[in-house]
N, C-alpha and C positions, 0 to 999 in steps of 0.2 A: 443337656449339659448339666452336670452336677451343680446344685445351688451354691455349695460351699466354694466351688471353683469360680463361679460367677462373682461371688462376693470378694474373693481374693483378687480377681482381675480388676474389679472396681477399686479395691483398696490400693492396688499397685498403680492404677491410672491416676488416682487422686494424689498419691505420693509423687508421681512423676510430674504432674501438673504443678504441685506445690514447689517441687525442687526447681522447676524451670522458671516459674513466674514469681517466686517469693521476693526476689530482688528486683525492685523497680528500676534501679540503675546498676549497671555492671560495666566497669571500665577496666580493661586489662592492658597492661603496659609491659613491654619487654625491652631491656637494654642489651644491645648486642656487643658492645665494646668495653663495658665496665659495669661495676655494681656499686650502688650507694645504699646506705643502710635503710633509707626511707625516702619517699617522694611525697609531694603534697598535691591536693586538688583544691584549686582556688577559683574565684570568679571575679569578674569585673562588676562594680556597682558604681555607676557614674564615673567619678574621677578617682575612686579608690579600688583596692583589690583586697579580698578577704580569703582566708583559708577555711575550707569547709570540711576537709577530711585528710587523713594521713594513711599511707599504705607502707607497710614494712616489706622489706625484701624477702622474697621466697626464691632463693637462687638468684636468677637474673630477671625475675618477674615480680610484678606488683599488681594488686587488685583493689579497686575501689568499688564498693557495692553498698546498697542500702534498700530498705523496704519501702521507702517513700521517694517519689520522684524528685529530682532536682528541679528548681525553678528554671525555666528555659533561659538561655543566654549564651554568651561566649565565656567558656571556662578555661582555666589554666592548669596545665600539668607542670609543676615546678620541681626542678631537680637541683638539690643542694650539691656541693657547698656554695656554688656561685649563683644559685637561684636562676639558672637558665630555665626557659619555659617554652612550652608549646601551647598554642591555643586550639581548643576543640569546640565544636558546636553542639549544644544540647537543646533538644526540643521535647515537648510533651509527647510521650509515646515513642520516643527515639533516643534512648539513653543506654544503648548497648554498643560498646566499642572495643575493638581489639587492634592494638597497634604495636609495631616494633620500630625502634629507632636507635641511634647511636649518640652518645653524649658529645662526641667530637663536633657534630653539626646536626642538631636535632631536626631542623626543618628539611635539610637536604637529604637526610638518611631515612626519613619517615616512610614506613610502609603501613598503609591502613588496610587491615585484613577484613574489615566489616564493610560490605557494600552500603552506599548511601551518601549523605551529604558531606561527611567528613572525608571520605575518599575523593569525592569531587572537589572539595575545598583544597586539599593538598595537591591534587592534579592541577588545579587552577593556579595555585601558587608557583608550582614548578613551571607552568606555561608562562606566567608573567616573568619569572626569572629568566627564562630563555629569550622572551621578547625584549626584555630590558638589555640583555647582553647584545642582541643583534642591533638594537637601537644605538647603544654606546659605540659599537663598531662603525655604524653609518655616520654618527656625529663626528667621530675621529677622522674618518675619510673626508668629510665635508670641510673640516678645519684645515686639512692639508692640501686642498686643491682650490684653484680659481677657475677651473674648467667649467664653463656654464652648462655644457651638456652633461658632464658628470654630476654636477650639483643637481640638475633637474632629475637625473636618474635616481640619485640618492633620495631626493625629496619624494619621488614616487614610491620608492621602496619603504620609506618611513610611513607614508600614508597607508600603504598596504599593511604594515605591522599594526597601525592603529585600527584599521578596519578589522583585522583578525581578532584583536582584543575586544572590540565592541561586539563582534559577532559571538564570541565566546561568552561574554557577559550576558547578552540577550538570551542566549540558549540556556544558561544556568538559571537566570531569573525566571524564565518560563517553566523550566523543568522542576525547579524547587521553589515555586511561587509562595508556598505556605511555610517555608522552612527558614531557619536562621541564615542559611547560606544566601538566600535571596536578599535578606536584610543587609548582610555584610557587604555584598557586592553593590547594592544600590546606594549604600552610604558613601561610596567613593565616586559616584557619578556626579559630574559637574552640571550646573545650570547652563544650558545653551541659550545664549542671548541672541535673538533673531536680528537680522539686518534691519536697520532703520534708515533707509536712504534719504528720506525726506526731513531728517532731523540732523542738525549740525552743531558743532562747537559745544558750549556749555550745556545747551538743551539736550544734546545727544548723551553726554555723560550723565546728566540727571535722569534721563529716560532709561538708560542702561542700568543705572543703580536701582531705580525703582522697580524695574522688571526683575533684576536679580534678587532683590529683597522679597518681592512678592512671591517668587517661585523657589525661594531658598529651601523650603521643606518639601518640595514636590516629590523627592525620592525617599522621604522618611515619613512613615505613618506614626505620628505621635500618640495615636490611640492604642498602639501596640506596646503593651507593658514590657515585652521582652527587651526593648531598647535600653531599659535601665541597666541591664547586665551586658553592656557592650563597651568597648574601649573608646568609642568615638562620639557617643551621644553628648557627653558633657562639653567637649570641645565645640561641637556643632552649635549647641544652644548658647554657650558663652560667646562665641563669635558673633552670633546674631544679636545678642544683647549689647556686647561691648564694642563691636566693630561696625556692624551694619546699622546701628541705631545711634542717632544724635545723642550725645551725652548730656541731656537735660532731663529733669525729672519727668515731665509730661510725656516725652517720647519714650523714655525707658519704661514707664508705667504702661503705655499703650502696647509696647512690644511684649512685655511680660503677660499682659492680658491675652494677646494673640497666641503666645506659646502655650500658656496654661489652658486657654480655651480649646486647644486641639487635644488635650489630655482628658480622659474621663476623670471626673471628680472622685477622689479616694484611691485612684490607681497609684502604684508605686512611683511612677514618673511624676505625677501631679503632686503627691505628698513631698517627694524629695526636693523638687524645684521650688515649690512654694516656701518650704522651710529654708532652703538654701538662700533664696533672695530676700526673705524677711530678715534673716540673720545678717546677711551681707550689708543691706542698706540701713539696718538699725545701728550698725557699728561703723558705717562709712565715715571716713575723715574728710570727704569732699563736701565743701559747703553746699547746702541745699538738697543733698541726696536723701536726707531724712524724709523728704516728701514722697519718695518711692515707698519707703517703709510705711508711712501713714496710709498711702493708697492701698497697699497690700493688706494691711491690718484692717482697714475699714471695709474693703470690698470683698475680702475672703474670710478673715477670722470673725469680724463683727457680723457678717452675713451668714454664719454657720456653715461655711464651706471648708472648714478644717476640722472635721468631726473627730479626728484622732487625738486632738489636743486636750490634755487634762485641764480641769477647771483652774488650777493655780497658774499654769502657764498661759492659758487664755486670758485670765484676769491681768497678768503682767503685761502682755502684748497690748491689750486694749487700753490699759491705764497709760502705757507709754505713748500710744497713739494720741490719746486725749491730751496728754501734756504737750506733745510736739506740734499738734495741729495748729494752735494759735500762733506758733512761733516760726511757721514756714516762711520762706522768702516771699515777699509780696503781701504778707499780712500786716495789718496795723499793729504796732507794738502795744502790748497791754500797758495801760497807765497804772501808776502806783504812787503812793505818798512816801515821803521820807523827811527826815529832820536835818537841817544844816547845823553848822557849828554854833550858831547863835540861838539855836532852839526853835527856829522858824520852820513851820510845816510847809513843805513844797510838794509839787507833783512833777513827774517826768514831763508832762505836757506843758509845763510852764516854760520849758526851754524852746526858744524860737530861733531856728537856724536852718540854713540850707542842708546842713548835715549835722547829725549828732552822733558822737562816739560814746556809747554807754559801756562803762567798764565796772564790773563787780570785782573788788579786790580785798585781800586780807593782808594787813601789814606784816604778819608773821609768816605768811606763805613763802616758801623758798622760791617757787616759780615766780611769784609776784615780785619778789625782790630783784629778779633779773628782768622781768617784763616791764615793770612800771617806768624805769628810766628810758626804755625804748618808746613808751607811750608819751612820756614827757617830751622827748626829742621830736616826736611827730607833732605834738600839739604846738610846740614852739615854731616849727616850720610852717604850720597851717593856721596860725593865729589870725591872719588876715585873709584866709581863703574860705571863709564861711563854714568853719568846723567848730562846733561847740563840744567841749569835753565834759561829760557827767560821770563822776566817780562815786560809786556806792560801796561804802565800807561794810564788810560782812561781820564785823565784830558785834558781840552782844552789848547791851546797854552798860553793863558793869565794866566793860573794857573799852568803852567808846573813846576814852582819852587817847588810846593807841591810834585811833583814826586821825584825830586832830594833830597829834605829834607827827604822824606820817605825812601830813600835808606839807609840813616844813622839810621833813627829811627827804621827801621825794621831789620837793619843789613843784607841787601841783598848783602853781600860781595860774590864775585865770580860769581854773576849773570850777565847775559847780560840784561841790562835794557834800555828801551827807550819809546818813545811815537810817535804817528802819529798825526800830527796837522790836518790832513784831515779825521781822523776816518775811513779810508778805511777798517780796519779790522772788523768793527762792522757788516756789512752785510755778510762779508766773513765767519765769525766765529759765527754768530748768537749771538753776545754779547748783550743780552737784560738785563743782570744783572751781578753783580760782587760779588765775584771772579768767573771767568770762567776758568776752567782748561782742557787742552788737553795734552795727552801723545802721543808722536810720536816716531817712531823707526828710525833706521839709514837712511832709504830711505824716511823719512818724511811722512810715512804712519800713519794714525790715528789708534792707537791701544786701546785707551781708551779716555773718554772725560766726561766733565760735572760731575766730581766727587768732593767730598769734600777734603779739604787739609788733614784732618785727615786720609783719605783713601789712601793717596799716597803710604805709605809704604806697606800696604796690597796689593794694586793693583799691584804695581811694583813686589812684591814677586811672585804673581800669574803669571804675564807676563813672568818673568824670568823662572819660573818653567815650563811653557808651552813651552818656547823656548828650554829648556834643555831636553824635552821629546824626546825619540828616535822616528824616523819616523816609521809610520805604515808600516807593510809588508803584502804582499798578502798571 
């Protein structure tokens, strides 16, 4: 063969290979009933959705393509102007798709021209739609009859429908075991709690709850980073933390450790959920939940397990944790010195009472002007109930007369009132705004904090009720 011809063939082959494989992803969409000027390609990321590409209309067709693969996950084909969408499954090495549909009903009219998991996905959706329709008919028949034989027959048919769905799910999970389709289907599987014939009553409910929580993630592999780009992962994790976990700091911290422990350090899942919950609990308005923030800051950020964090952000997180740690519920309140109206030096620990309400206030603070009368009303109602009121005015020394005037203006009679010319209490008690309220017990242990003055009566009633409860017995 002529050498020139051989070179030409090689050149042609190289060109064909380049033309075929240059695009790492290629998604072709055709609308059969209308044309819109452009459509969008988006993706799920935890509880958010983002647009990654735009395709302009070429007749009734649209093409998304690129030289770099998309990160695997559940993607969205979004159709304006109403932003209706279809979900498609993207995997590594499986990013070529050709579909047709109609805007009138995107899911019902879809035709997947490319063999593979997306074709199986929409066939499965159509199958579920058919099964649901049959189930609805059976339920309607069941409501309209009292014939026990007919009801038994309907129940049998319903069980058969469930069996068919489970069989289809098992088949797809097996056939697409390494694909997004398997992940999507398994995400909808329920935890099947076994029979516990030897356990009764409250013990049974507790055992069922414990089993359910222990096996909650059985169908989800949290080491698989593809989960971050799915529409269900955020709801799954949030339900585990907020609904299956007792809403006390230690329990929440343990559940977060469990979830994060199943994720590879530095993975997108790990990074997203560590950041999410650090932010959530650092800003929580629920008393005591700052303990969760401190736990995450100390056990992950301080231990070098958040390697993506820049030095400035890391410093802020660790500084905040250091500030809050001595102020957690159950910690002994830090002592500090202050000066009373007569110029006498005193300390917080001079106060001896079953309960101490410590209030930092500013006479000119608008919120304080509304809150302090509520605190006075509370103190008057609890003057004989073992509650000492300590008010620390936050004015500087040159304005200290405003503090003393406010004692009369607000009728802070019976209170221990003072100020600290050096402001040493501010970092000790994280006084970044006023009023700031702490409730301490007889041992000066912090038992509540950063509540509103209107909440004082309610919180104190709860604290007393907890104190009066009989001790648990084995």
